[in-house]
C-alpha positions in Angstrom: 0.0 0.0 0.0 1.0 3.6 -0.4 2.9 5.2 2.5 0.8 7.8 4.4 3.8 10.0 4.5 4.4 9.9 0.7 4.3 13.3 -0.9 1.1 14.0 -2.8 3.1 14.2 -6.1 3.6 10.4 -6.2 1.8 7.3 -4.8 3.5 3.9 -4.7 1.6 0.7 -4.2 3.4 -2.5 -3.1 0.7 -4.9 -4.5 -0.5 -6.5 -7.7 -1.6 -4.1 -10.3 -4.4 -6.3 -11.5 -7.7 -4.5 -10.8 -6.0 -1.2 -10.0 -8.4 -1.2 -7.0 -7.3 2.1 -5.4 -7.9 4.1 -8.7 -11.2 5.6 -9.8 -12.7 5.4 -13.3 -11.6 8.0 -15.8 -9.2 9.7 -13.4 -5.7 9.6 -15.0 -4.2 11.4 -18.0 -1.5 9.0 -19.2 0.0 5.5 -19.0 3.7 4.6 -19.4 4.8 1.1 -18.5 7.5 -1.5 -19.2 5.7 -4.8 -18.6 7.1 -8.3 -18.7 8.0 -9.2 -22.3 7.2 -12.9 -22.0 10.7 -13.9 -23.3 12.2 -15.2 -20.0 14.8 -12.5 -19.9 17.8 -13.8 -18.0 15.6 -16.7 -16.9 13.5 -14.4 -14.6 10.2 -16.0 -13.5 8.3 -12.7 -13.8 9.2 -12.5 -17.5 8.0 -16.0 -18.6 4.6 -14.7 -19.9 3.0 -11.6 -21.2 0.7 -9.8 -18.7 -2.8 -11.0 -18.4 -5.1 -9.0 -20.6 -7.1 -7.9 -17.6 -4.5 -5.2 -16.7 -5.0 -3.4 -20.0 -8.8 -3.4 -19.4 -8.0 -2.0 -15.9 -5.8 0.7 -17.4 -8.5 1.6 -19.9 -11.0 2.0 -17.1 -8.9 4.4 -15.0 -7.7 6.5 -17.9 -9.6 9.6 -19.0 -11.2 9.6 -22.5 -8.6 10.5 -25.1 -5.7 9.6 -22.8 -2.6 8.1 -24.4 -0.4 5.3 -23.3 3.1 4.0 -24.1 3.8 0.3 -23.6 7.3 -1.2 -24.0 7.6 -4.6 -25.7 9.9 -7.0 -27.4 10.4 -7.5 -31.1 9.4 -11.1 -30.8 6.1 -10.7 -29.0 5.1 -7.1 -29.8 2.4 -8.3 -32.2 0.7 -10.4 -29.4 0.8 -7.5 -27.0 -0.7 -5.2 -29.6 -3.6 -7.6 -30.1 -4.2 -7.8 -26.3 -4.2 -4.0 -26.1 -6.6 -3.7 -29.0 -8.9 -6.4 -27.7 -9.2 -4.5 -24.4 -10.4 -1.4 -26.2 -7.2 0.6 -26.9 -6.6 2.2 -30.3 -3.2 1.4 -31.7 -1.7 4.8 -32.8 1.9 4.1 -33.6 5.0 2.2 -32.6 8.0 4.2 -31.4 11.5 2.7 -31.7 14.0 3.3 -28.9 17.3 3.1 -30.7 20.6 2.5 -28.9 24.1 1.7 -30.0 25.1 -0.4 -27.0 22.9 -3.5 -27.3 24.5 -6.8 -26.3 24.7 -9.4 -29.1 23.1 -12.8 -28.1 25.0 -15.2 -30.2 27.3 -18.1 -30.5 29.6 -19.6 -33.2 27.5 -22.4 -34.8 30.7 -23.8 -36.4 31.9 -25.0 -33.0 28.5 -26.8 -32.5 29.0 -28.6 -35.9 32.4 -29.8 -34.7 30.8 -31.2 -31.5 28.0 -33.0 -33.5 30.7 -34.5 -35.8 32.9 -35.6 -33.0 35.7 -33.3 -34.2 37.8 -31.4 -31.6 37.8 -27.6 -32.2 41.2 -26.0 -32.4 42.4 -23.8 -29.5 44.0 -20.7 -31.2 44.6 -18.5 -28.2 43.1 -16.6 -25.3 41.2 -13.3 -24.9 39.7 -11.1 -22.2 36.0 -10.6 -22.3 35.3 -6.8 -22.4 31.8 -5.9 -21.2 31.3 -2.5 -22.7 27.9 -1.8 -21.3 29.1 -1.8 -17.7 29.3 1.4 -15.7 32.1 3.5 -17.1 32.3 1.7 -20.4 34.6 -1.0 -21.8 37.8 0.6 -20.5 37.2 -0.4 -16.9 35.6 -3.8 -17.1 37.3 -7.0 -18.1 36.6 -10.6 -17.1 38.8 -11.8 -14.2 40.2 -14.8 -16.2 41.3 -15.2 -19.7 38.9 -17.1 -22.0 40.0 -19.7 -24.6 39.4 -18.8 -28.3 38.5 -21.7 -30.6 38.2 -22.2 -34.4 36.4 -25.1 -36.1 38.4 -28.2 -36.7 36.2 -29.9 -39.3 35.9 -28.9 -42.9 32.1 -28.4 -42.6 32.6 -26.3 -39.5 35.1 -24.1 -41.4 32.5 -23.5 -44.1 30.1 -22.1 -41.5 32.7 -20.3 -39.4 31.2 -17.2 -37.7 27.6 -18.2 -38.5 25.2 -17.2 -35.8 21.6 -17.2 -34.8 20.7 -13.5 -34.5 21.5 -9.9 -35.1 22.8 -7.5 -32.5 19.7 -5.8 -30.8 19.7 -2.1 -31.4 16.1 -1.0 -30.6 13.1 -1.7 -28.5 9.5 -1.1 -29.7 7.2 1.1 -27.6 3.5 0.8 -28.5 1.6 4.1 -28.6 -2.1 3.6 -27.7 -5.0 5.8 -27.0 -8.3 5.5 -25.2 -11.1 6.7 -27.4 -12.4 10.2 -26.9 -15.8 10.7 -25.4 -18.4 10.0 -28.0 -19.5 13.1 -29.7 -16.5 15.2 -28.7 -13.9 16.4 -31.2 -10.2 16.7 -30.1 -10.5 20.3 -28.9 -13.7 19.6 -26.9 -12.1 16.5 -25.3 -9.0 18.6 -24.3 -11.2 21.2 -22.8 -13.2 18.7 -20.8 -10.5 16.1 -19.8 -7.1 17.6 -20.7 -6.4 14.6 -23.0 -6.6 13.7 -26.6 -3.4 15.3 -28.1 0.3 14.7 -27.9 2.5 17.3 -26.3 4.6 18.1 -29.4 5.7 21.5 -28.2 7.5 20.2 -25.2 9.2 17.4 -27.1 10.6 19.2 -30.1 14.1 18.4 -31.1 16.4 21.4 -30.9 18.3 22.4 -34.0 22.0 21.5 -33.9 24.4 24.4 -33.3 24.9 26.3 -36.5 22.1 24.6 -38.4 19.7 26.7 -40.4 16.1 26.3 -39.4 14.2 24.0 -41.8 10.7 23.5 -43.2 8.1 25.7 -44.7 7.3 27.2 -41.3 10.3 26.6 -39.1 9.5 26.4 -35.4 11.9 28.2 -33.0 12.1 25.2 -30.7 13.1 22.7 -33.4 11.6 19.8 -35.2 8.6 17.7 -34.2 9.6 14.5 -32.4 9.8 11.4 -34.5 8.8 7.9 -33.7 12.5 7.0 -33.7 14.0 7.9 -30.4 17.7 8.5 -30.0 20.1 10.9 -28.2 23.5 10.2 -29.6 24.3 11.7 -33.0 24.4 9.2 -35.8 26.0 11.7 -38.2 23.5 10.8 -40.9 23.3 14.3 -42.2 19.6 14.4 -42.7 17.0 13.2 -40.1 17.5 14.3 -36.5 16.4 12.2 -33.6 17.1 11.6 -29.9 19.1 8.5 -29.1 19.1 7.4 -25.4 21.8 4.8 -24.6 20.9 1.8 -22.4 21.6 2.3 -18.7 25.1 1.2 -17.5 24.6 -1.6 -15.0 24.8 -0.4 -11.4 24.7 3.2 -12.2 23.3 3.5 -8.7 25.0 1.1 -6.2 21.6 0.0 -4.7 19.8 -0.5 -8.0 20.2 -4.0 -9.5 17.0 -4.1 -11.6 17.8 -6.1 -14.8 15.7 -4.1 -17.2 16.4 -0.6 -16.0 15.2 2.1 -18.4 17.1 5.5 -18.7 15.4 8.4 -16.9 16.2 10.6 -19.9 14.1 8.3 -22.1 11.2 8.2 -19.6 11.3 12.0 -19.4 10.9 12.3 -23.2 8.0 9.8 -23.2 6.4 11.6 -20.2 6.6 14.9 -22.0 5.2 13.4 -25.1 1.9 12.1 -23.7 1.2 14.3 -20.7 1.3 17.9 -19.6 2.4 19.6 -16.4 0.3 18.7 -13.2 -1.2 15.7 -14.9 -0.9 12.1 -13.6 1.0 9.2 -15.2 0.3 5.6 -14.3 2.9 2.8 -14.3 1.3 -0.6 -13.3 4.7 -2.4 -13.7 6.9 0.2 -11.9 10.1 -1.8 -11.5 12.7 0.4 -10.1 10.8 3.6 -10.6 12.4 5.4 -13.6 9.0 6.6 -14.9 8.3 8.1 -11.4 11.7 9.9 -11.4 10.9 11.4 -14.8 7.5 12.6 -13.7 8.8 14.3 -10.5 11.4 16.1 -12.5 8.8 17.3 -15.0 6.1 18.4 -12.5 3.9 15.5 -13.3 2.1 13.3 -10.6 2.9 9.6 -10.6 1.2 6.5 -9.5 3.2 3.2 -9.5 2.5 -0.4 -8.7 5.2 -3.0 -8.1 4.6 -6.5 -6.6 8.3 -7.5 -6.1 9.4 -6.2 -2.7 13.0 -5.6 -3.6 12.1 -3.5 -6.7 9.4 -1.6 -4.8 12.0 -0.6 -2.1 14.4 0.5 -4.8 11.7 2.7 -6.3 10.9 4.2 -2.9 14.5 5.1 -2.3 15.0 6.6 -5.7 11.9 8.7 -5.5 12.6 9.8 -1.9 16.1 10.8 -2.8 14.9 12.9 -5.8 12.1 14.5 -3.8 14.6 15.6 -1.2 16.8 17.0 -3.9 14.0 18.9 -5.6 12.7 20.4 -2.3 16.2 21.4 -1.1 
């Protein structure tokens, strides 16, 4: 349950999100959440299945007419999650792609597997140190403690398939943009007047022009371009389209935070700006370690989060308490 001493700007519930029992119908302006992907990430039990469809019906119930939602997913099961969202009454509006350069390849050399199947011993050709570049501080400060052996295929057939693998390096995650239908009979302007929902906050999420760049377009906006459905923060030097790229979080960026699927606060701020306005309330029924809540506090949004795992709930509490103290200092 929410702590009675919790500041009014955020409410945290250490309980299942199913039902969203503490929340009233048509009471919230936005939904941002990173639910289980159903891919058994790092063999975690909580990620073995997609969420039950009930939670999306619950979210639809508590959101105001016209409210938008952003739901993270995986490439492999995004289509099934989209069907669940649509079946529960949400309108699918778009899919945003969070692009990052530091995804970790999930692969192995199939040629060595061929050697094993053929009963041929693979050839040891040296040793190497495993450099884990996504650790805090980057590749320069993290190496495996022991050298690892490097092998090459010993069979002729293995040599033919040397270097063959099973997948590409991941470089994006999809984020499904959904919307609850506006109140029947209301146009967008009327819905905004009545509920404060129905439109994206494009003004607050514009992409600033790079230094020295001439403003572009038939009616250039002083704040920059309209945000795209490709999100990045690092410059790709493509010379044409401009986006935000937000790198994945370095592990243990905070000593106490060991959540395995931690999302960057900068990313959650961009998303919070996109589908909400100041003083509105954002719901996250799968709060995890609270990155959405941190984004909301920093942007003068209210936040409501649910998390059933005690260790992650306590991490969220600590992170939000620390930020609240900093902001009030």
